[in-house]
C-alpha positions as CSV (number, residue, x, y, z in Angstrom):
1,X,7.1,-28.9,5.2
2,X,6.5,-25.5,3.5
3,X,3.0,-24.9,2.2
4,X,4.5,-24.5,-1.3
5,X,5.5,-28.3,-1.2
6,X,2.1,-29.7,-0.6
7,X,0.6,-31.4,-3.7
8,X,-2.9,-30.9,-3.0
9,X,-5.1,-28.2,-4.7
10,X,-5.1,-25.3,-2.3
11,X,-8.1,-22.8,-1.6
12,X,-7.8,-19.5,-3.4
13,X,-9.1,-16.1,-1.9
14,X,-10.7,-15.0,-5.2
15,X,-14.1,-13.6,-6.2
16,X,-16.1,-16.1,-4.1
17,X,-14.1,-15.0,-1.0
18,X,-14.5,-11.4,-1.2
19,X,-18.2,-11.8,-2.2
20,X,-19.1,-14.2,0.7
21,X,-16.2,-13.9,3.0
22,X,-17.8,-15.3,6.1
23,X,-19.1,-18.4,4.5
24,X,-15.9,-19.0,2.7
25,X,-13.9,-18.6,5.7
26,X,-16.2,-20.7,7.9
27,X,-15.5,-23.6,5.5
28,X,-11.8,-23.1,5.7
29,X,-12.0,-23.2,9.5
30,X,-13.4,-26.7,9.2
31,X,-9.7,-27.5,8.2
32,X,-8.3,-26.0,11.2
33,X,-7.6,-22.6,12.8
34,X,-4.4,-22.5,10.6
35,X,-4.3,-24.1,7.2
36,X,-2.6,-23.7,3.8
37,X,-4.2,-21.5,1.1
38,X,-3.3,-19.8,-2.2
39,X,-3.0,-15.9,-2.3
40,X,-3.0,-13.5,-5.2
41,X,-0.6,-14.2,-8.1
42,X,-0.7,-17.9,-7.0
43,X,1.6,-17.4,-4.0
44,X,1.2,-20.3,-1.4
45,X,0.5,-19.0,2.0
46,X,-1.2,-19.9,5.4
47,X,-4.6,-18.8,6.3
48,X,-5.2,-17.9,10.0
49,X,-8.8,-17.9,11.0
50,X,-8.8,-18.8,14.7
51,X,-9.1,-16.0,17.2
52,X,-6.4,-17.0,19.5
53,X,-4.1,-17.9,16.7
54,X,-4.7,-14.6,15.1
55,X,-4.2,-12.4,18.1
56,X,-0.9,-14.2,19.0
57,X,0.6,-14.0,15.6
58,X,-0.3,-10.2,15.0
59,X,2.0,-9.6,18.0
60,X,4.6,-12.3,17.6
61,X,8.1,-11.0,17.0
62,X,8.9,-14.0,14.6
63,X,6.4,-12.5,12.1
64,X,7.7,-9.7,10.1
65,X,6.1,-6.8,8.2
66,X,9.4,-5.4,6.7
67,X,8.7,-4.8,3.0
68,X,12.1,-4.5,1.8
69,X,12.6,-8.3,2.2
70,X,9.3,-9.5,0.7
71,X,10.6,-9.6,-3.0
72,X,13.1,-12.0,-1.9
73,X,10.5,-14.2,-0.2
74,X,8.2,-14.1,-3.2
75,X,11.1,-15.0,-5.5
76,X,12.0,-17.9,-3.4
77,X,8.4,-19.2,-3.5
78,X,7.2,-18.6,-7.1
79,X,10.0,-17.0,-9.2
80,X,11.1,-13.4,-10.0
81,X,8.4,-12.9,-12.5
82,X,5.8,-12.8,-10.0
83,X,6.1,-9.7,-8.0
84,X,3.1,-7.5,-8.5
85,X,2.9,-3.7,-9.2
86,X,5.9,-1.6,-8.0
87,X,4.6,1.2,-5.9
88,X,8.2,2.6,-5.2
89,X,9.8,3.1,-2.0
90,X,8.3,6.5,-1.7
91,X,4.9,5.1,-0.8
92,X,6.0,2.2,1.2
93,X,8.5,3.4,3.8
94,X,5.9,3.8,6.5
95,X,5.4,2.1,9.9
96,X,3.0,-0.6,8.7
97,X,5.6,-1.9,6.5
98,X,8.4,-1.9,9.2
99,X,9.6,-3.8,12.3
100,X,11.2,-2.8,15.4
101,X,13.4,-0.6,15.9
102,X,12.4,1.2,12.7
103,X,8.7,0.8,13.6
104,X,9.3,2.1,17.0
105,X,10.9,5.2,16.0
106,X,8.2,6.0,13.2
107,X,5.3,5.3,15.4
108,X,6.6,7.5,18.2
109,X,7.0,10.4,15.9
110,X,3.6,10.0,14.4
111,X,2.1,9.7,17.8
112,X,3.3,13.2,18.6
113,X,1.1,14.6,16.1
114,X,-1.8,12.2,16.0
115,X,-2.9,12.6,19.6
116,X,-6.1,12.0,21.4
117,X,-6.7,15.7,21.7
118,X,-6.4,16.1,17.9
119,X,-9.3,13.7,17.4
120,X,-11.5,14.9,20.2
121,X,-11.5,18.5,18.9
122,X,-12.8,17.1,15.5
123,X,-16.2,16.2,16.8
124,X,-18.1,19.3,16.1
125,X,-16.7,19.4,12.5
126,X,-17.6,15.6,12.0
127,X,-20.9,16.4,13.0
128,X,-21.3,19.4,10.8
129,X,-20.0,17.2,7.9
130,X,-22.4,14.4,8.6
131,X,-25.5,16.9,8.9
132,X,-24.6,18.6,5.7
133,X,-24.2,15.3,3.7
134,X,-27.5,14.1,5.1
135,X,-29.3,17.3,4.2
136,X,-28.2,16.5,0.5
137,X,-29.4,12.9,0.8
138,X,-32.8,14.1,2.1
139,X,-33.4,15.7,-1.3
140,X,-33.4,12.3,-3.1
141,X,-35.9,9.5,-3.3
142,X,-32.9,7.1,-3.7
143,X,-29.2,7.3,-3.1
144,X,-26.3,5.4,-2.8
145,X,-25.1,5.6,0.6
146,X,-21.4,4.9,-0.1
147,X,-21.2,7.7,-2.5
148,X,-23.4,10.1,-0.7
149,X,-22.3,9.6,2.8
150,X,-20.1,6.9,3.8
151,X,-17.3,7.9,1.5
152,X,-17.4,11.7,1.6
153,X,-17.5,11.8,5.4
154,X,-14.2,10.4,6.2
155,X,-12.3,11.5,3.2
156,X,-13.5,15.2,4.0
157,X,-12.2,14.5,7.7
158,X,-8.8,13.1,6.8
159,X,-8.3,15.8,4.1
160,X,-8.9,18.6,6.5
161,X,-7.0,16.9,9.3
162,X,-3.9,16.4,6.9
163,X,-4.3,19.8,5.2
164,X,-5.1,18.5,1.6
165,X,-7.5,20.5,-0.5
166,X,-10.9,19.1,-0.5
167,X,-11.2,19.6,-4.3
168,X,-8.5,17.1,-4.5
169,X,-10.8,14.4,-2.8
170,X,-12.0,12.9,-5.9
171,X,-8.6,12.0,-7.1
172,X,-7.5,10.4,-3.7
173,X,-10.6,8.4,-3.9
174,X,-9.9,7.1,-7.4
175,X,-6.3,6.2,-6.5
176,X,-7.2,4.4,-3.5
177,X,-9.6,2.4,-5.2
178,X,-7.3,1.5,-7.8
179,X,-4.3,0.5,-5.4
180,X,-6.5,-1.7,-3.4
181,X,-8.4,-3.6,-6.1
182,X,-7.8,-6.9,-7.3
183,X,-9.7,-6.2,-10.5
184,X,-7.3,-3.2,-11.6
185,X,-4.6,-3.7,-14.0
186,X,-1.1,-3.6,-12.5
187,X,-0.3,-1.1,-15.1
188,X,-3.0,1.2,-13.9
189,X,-2.1,0.5,-10.3
190,X,1.4,1.8,-11.0
191,X,0.1,4.8,-12.7
192,X,-2.0,5.6,-9.8
193,X,0.8,5.0,-7.4
194,X,3.1,7.5,-9.5
195,X,0.4,10.2,-9.6
196,X,-0.1,9.8,-5.9
197,X,3.6,10.0,-5.0
198,X,4.0,13.2,-7.2
199,X,1.0,14.9,-5.4
200,X,2.2,14.1,-2.0
201,X,5.9,15.1,-2.9
202,X,4.4,18.4,-3.7
203,X,2.2,18.6,-0.9
204,X,4.8,17.8,1.7
205,X,7.2,20.6,0.3
206,X,4.3,23.1,0.7
207,X,3.8,22.1,4.3
208,X,7.7,22.5,4.8
209,X,7.8,25.8,3.3
210,X,4.4,27.1,4.7
211,X,3.4,25.1,7.7
212,X,-0.3,25.4,8.7
213,X,-2.4,24.2,11.4
214,X,-2.9,20.5,10.1
215,X,-1.4,17.0,11.0
216,X,0.7,16.9,8.0
217,X,2.4,20.1,8.8
218,X,2.7,18.9,12.4
219,X,4.4,15.6,11.1
220,X,6.8,17.6,8.8
221,X,8.0,19.5,12.0
222,X,7.5,16.8,14.6
223,X,10.7,15.6,16.4
224,X,11.6,13.6,19.1
225,X,15.1,14.1,20.9
226,X,16.3,15.6,17.7
227,X,14.9,12.9,15.5
228,X,12.2,13.6,12.7
229,X,10.8,12.1,9.5
230,X,12.9,12.5,6.4
231,X,11.3,13.5,3.1
232,X,10.7,10.0,2.0
233,X,9.2,8.9,5.1
234,X,7.0,11.8,5.0
235,X,5.4,10.9,1.9
236,X,5.0,7.4,2.9
237,X,3.4,8.5,6.1
238,X,1.1,10.7,4.3
239,X,0.1,8.0,1.9
240,X,-0.5,5.6,4.7
241,X,-2.7,8.1,6.8
242,X,-4.7,9.3,3.8
243,X,-5.6,5.7,2.6
244,X,-6.0,4.0,5.9
245,X,-7.7,7.2,7.4
246,X,-10.6,7.0,5.3
247,X,-10.7,3.5,3.6
248,X,-11.4,1.8,7.1
249,X,-14.2,4.1,8.1
250,X,-15.9,4.2,4.7
251,X,-16.3,0.4,4.9
252,X,-17.1,0.5,8.7
253,X,-20.0,2.9,8.2
254,X,-21.4,1.1,4.9
255,X,-21.0,-2.4,6.3
256,X,-22.6,-1.3,9.5
257,X,-25.6,0.3,7.8
258,X,-26.0,-2.6,5.6
259,X,-26.1,-4.9,8.6
260,X,-28.9,-2.7,10.2
261,X,-31.0,-2.7,7.2
262,X,-31.0,-6.5,7.3
263,X,-31.5,-6.4,11.0
264,X,-34.1,-3.7,11.7
265,X,-34.8,-4.6,15.3
266,X,-31.3,-3.8,16.2
267,X,-31.6,-0.4,14.4
268,X,-34.7,0.4,16.4
269,X,-32.7,-0.4,19.7
270,X,-30.3,2.3,18.7
271,X,-32.9,4.8,17.8
272,X,-34.7,4.2,21.1
273,X,-31.5,4.3,23.1
274,X,-28.6,6.4,21.3
275,X,-26.2,5.8,24.3
276,X,-25.8,2.2,23.1
277,X,-24.0,3.5,20.0
278,X,-20.5,3.5,21.4
279,X,-20.7,-0.3,22.1
280,X,-22.7,-0.9,18.9
281,X,-19.8,0.5,16.9
282,X,-17.5,-2.3,18.7
283,X,-20.1,-4.8,17.5
284,X,-20.2,-3.6,13.9
285,X,-16.5,-3.9,13.9
286,X,-16.7,-7.4,15.0
287,X,-19.6,-8.5,13.2
288,X,-18.7,-7.2,9.7
289,X,-15.3,-5.4,10.0
290,X,-13.7,-3.2,7.2
291,X,-10.7,-5.4,6.8
292,X,-10.6,-8.8,5.2
293,X,-7.0,-10.1,5.8
294,X,-4.6,-8.1,7.9
295,X,-1.7,-6.5,5.8
296,X,1.0,-8.7,4.7
297,X,3.1,-10.6,7.2
298,X,5.7,-13.5,6.8
299,X,7.7,-15.7,9.2
300,X,11.3,-15.0,9.9
301,X,11.5,-18.2,12.1
302,X,9.6,-21.5,12.5
303,X,6.4,-20.7,14.4
304,X,3.9,-22.9,15.8
305,X,0.2,-21.9,15.9
306,X,-3.0,-23.9,16.1
307,X,-1.2,-27.2,16.4
308,X,0.5,-26.3,13.1
309,X,4.4,-25.5,12.5
310,X,4.8,-22.7,10.1
311,X,8.3,-22.8,8.5
312,X,10.6,-19.7,8.0
313,X,9.7,-17.4,5.1
314,X,6.2,-18.3,4.8
315,X,3.4,-15.7,4.1
316,X,0.4,-15.4,6.7
317,X,-3.1,-14.3,5.7
318,X,-4.4,-13.5,9.1
319,X,-8.2,-13.2,8.6
320,X,-9.6,-10.5,11.0
321,X,-13.2,-11.3,9.7
322,X,-12.9,-15.0,10.7
323,X,-11.1,-14.2,14.1
324,X,-14.1,-11.9,14.9
325,X,-16.6,-14.7,14.2
326,X,-14.7,-17.5,16.0
327,X,-17.2,-19.4,18.0
328,X,-14.8,-20.3,20.4
329,X,-14.3,-16.5,21.5
330,X,-17.7,-15.1,20.6
331,X,-21.1,-16.6,21.5
332,X,-23.5,-16.8,18.5
333,X,-20.9,-15.0,16.4
334,X,-22.9,-14.9,13.3
335,X,-25.8,-12.8,14.9
336,X,-25.6,-8.9,15.2
337,X,-26.3,-7.8,18.8
338,X,-25.8,-4.2,19.6
339,X,-26.2,-4.9,23.1
340,X,-23.1,-7.5,23.1
341,X,-20.7,-6.6,25.9
342,X,-18.0,-4.8,23.7
343,X,-14.3,-5.5,23.7
344,X,-11.9,-8.2,22.3
345,X,-12.3,-8.0,18.5
346,X,-9.5,-7.7,16.3
347,X,-10.7,-5.3,13.7
348,X,-8.2,-2.8,14.2
349,X,-5.4,-5.3,14.6
350,X,-3.4,-6.2,17.7
351,X,0.0,-5.4,19.2
352,X,2.5,-2.9,18.0
353,X,0.6,-2.4,14.6
354,X,-2.7,-1.7,16.2
355,X,-4.4,1.0,14.2
356,X,-3.2,4.5,15.1
357,X,-6.4,5.9,13.7
358,X,-8.9,3.8,15.6
359,X,-9.9,6.5,17.9
360,X,-10.9,8.6,14.8
361,X,-12.7,5.8,13.1
362,X,-14.8,5.1,16.1
363,X,-15.8,8.6,16.6
364,X,-16.5,9.0,12.8
365,X,-18.9,5.9,12.9
366,X,-20.4,6.8,16.1
367,X,-21.5,10.3,14.7
368,X,-22.3,9.1,11.3
369,X,-24.4,6.0,12.2
370,X,-26.2,8.1,15.0
371,X,-27.0,10.9,12.7
372,X,-28.1,8.7,9.9
373,X,-30.7,6.7,12.0
374,X,-32.1,9.9,13.7
375,X,-32.4,11.6,10.3
376,X,-34.0,8.8,8.3
377,X,-36.1,6.6,10.9
378,X,-37.8,4.8,7.6
379,X,-34.3,4.4,5.9
380,X,-34.5,1.2,3.7
381,X,-32.6,-0.8,1.0
382,X,-33.8,0.2,-2.5
383,X,-32.5,-3.4,-3.9
384,X,-32.5,-7.0,-2.8
385,X,-29.8,-7.5,-0.2
386,X,-28.4,-10.4,-2.4
387,X,-27.9,-7.9,-5.1
388,X,-25.2,-6.0,-3.1
389,X,-21.7,-6.4,-4.5
390,X,-18.7,-6.3,-2.6
391,X,-15.1,-4.7,-3.5
392,X,-12.7,-7.0,-5.3
393,X,-10.1,-6.9,-2.6
394,X,-8.5,-9.4,0.0
395,X,-7.5,-6.3,2.1
396,X,-10.6,-4.2,2.4
397,X,-14.0,-5.6,3.1
398,X,-16.7,-3.3,1.9
399,X,-19.7,-3.0,-0.5
400,X,-19.1,-1.1,-3.9
401,X,-22.3,0.5,-3.6
402,X,-25.5,0.6,-1.1
403,X,-28.6,1.9,-2.8
404,X,-31.1,3.1,0.0
405,X,-34.3,5.0,0.1
406,X,-34.0,7.6,2.8
407,X,-37.7,7.9,3.6
408,X,-38.5,4.1,3.2
409,X,-40.3,2.2,0.4
C-alpha cells in the first residue's frame, strides 16, 4: 500500500520541525525507523530516521535522484497543479540530480578540477579571511555571528575558488536564501532562479573566453578522454558548487558555535587542546549538522527498509539529523562530546552522492571555529538560547541569526 493510500493524518514537516527538529524527529522515530509523513505542498512520502536504514537507502540503486522524472511522480500522487517553482533545466542538470551513468560522468569530470590539492592550498587564505572577519568583530560589543563570520567566510572562499567577483557575494547570498526557504513565495523563487541563471551563463562564457586560475575555468576546460561538460551542465554545476559550497559550511560553523555556547565545558576543552578540533568538527556534524533531509529521492522499485516495504514511485525524506542521533548507533546521542571517537556520521551523505566538497567544509570549519575560540575566550550569547530562530527549510538546518558578545556579558 502506498503512503498516499493511508487514511490517517500524517505528520507534516513544517515550522515545528525546522524550529525543533531533534524533538520532532525523536517523536517520529517512536513510530519506526521508516514511517509515512507529509512533505511540502501536501506530498505524501516516507520519513527515514534510523541510521542503518538511512545509510542503506542513500546508496541503494533502487532509489533515484533523476530530477527529469520527478514531475511525473508528483503528478501521479497529488495532481499536475502541485509542482512547485520551476527553476529550469539550466540550474538542475548537475550531478546531485542524476543517476549513473550520467552521475558517474559528471562526478568524474568535476573531480578532475576539485582535487585534494586544490583544497589544501586554500588553508592560508581561509585563515587570512577568518582573521580579517574576527578583527572586524572585535570592534563591536555585540555582533550577529552568522552575518559577521559564519556566512562571509565560506561565501568568500567559494567565490574566490570559483572565480566569482567578491562584490557579487551579496546577490548570491540573497538568491540562495530565497531558493532554499519554505517561507519564500514561489514567484520570488522563480525570479531568483532566473537572475542566478543569467548571471552564471555570463560567468561561464567569460571563463571560456578568458580562463583564469580558478575552479570554474578548470571545469570549463576539464575533460576526460575527450569528454567535457557542455554549456548547460557547466551552469548547473556552477550553481550546485556555489550553493552547496557555502550553505553547508555557514550552517556548520553557526550550529557548532551555538552548541559550544550552550556547552561551555566543551569549548574549554578545545581551547585547552586545539588538537581536538578535527575530531570535534566530526562531532559537530553529527550532533547538529547543516542538513535536515537529504536532497530529493524516490523509489524506482519496491524497497524494504526497517521492516517496511516502500512501493515504487514513493518519495523518501531521509533525515540526516535523525540518523546522526540514532541511539542504536551513537551512545548518548543528544550529548555534545568533542572527545567522542569520530566517524560514522551521515552529515555529508553516503555512497555515490557523498558531498564532493566535504574536505573543504571540514577545513573551513576547523579554521573558523579554532580561530573564533582562540580570539574570543569570553564569547557568549547576547540573547537567551530559546530566542534563536532557525531557517524555514526542510533541506538546510541552521540559525537565521546568532547574536553574540565577543568579549562576554
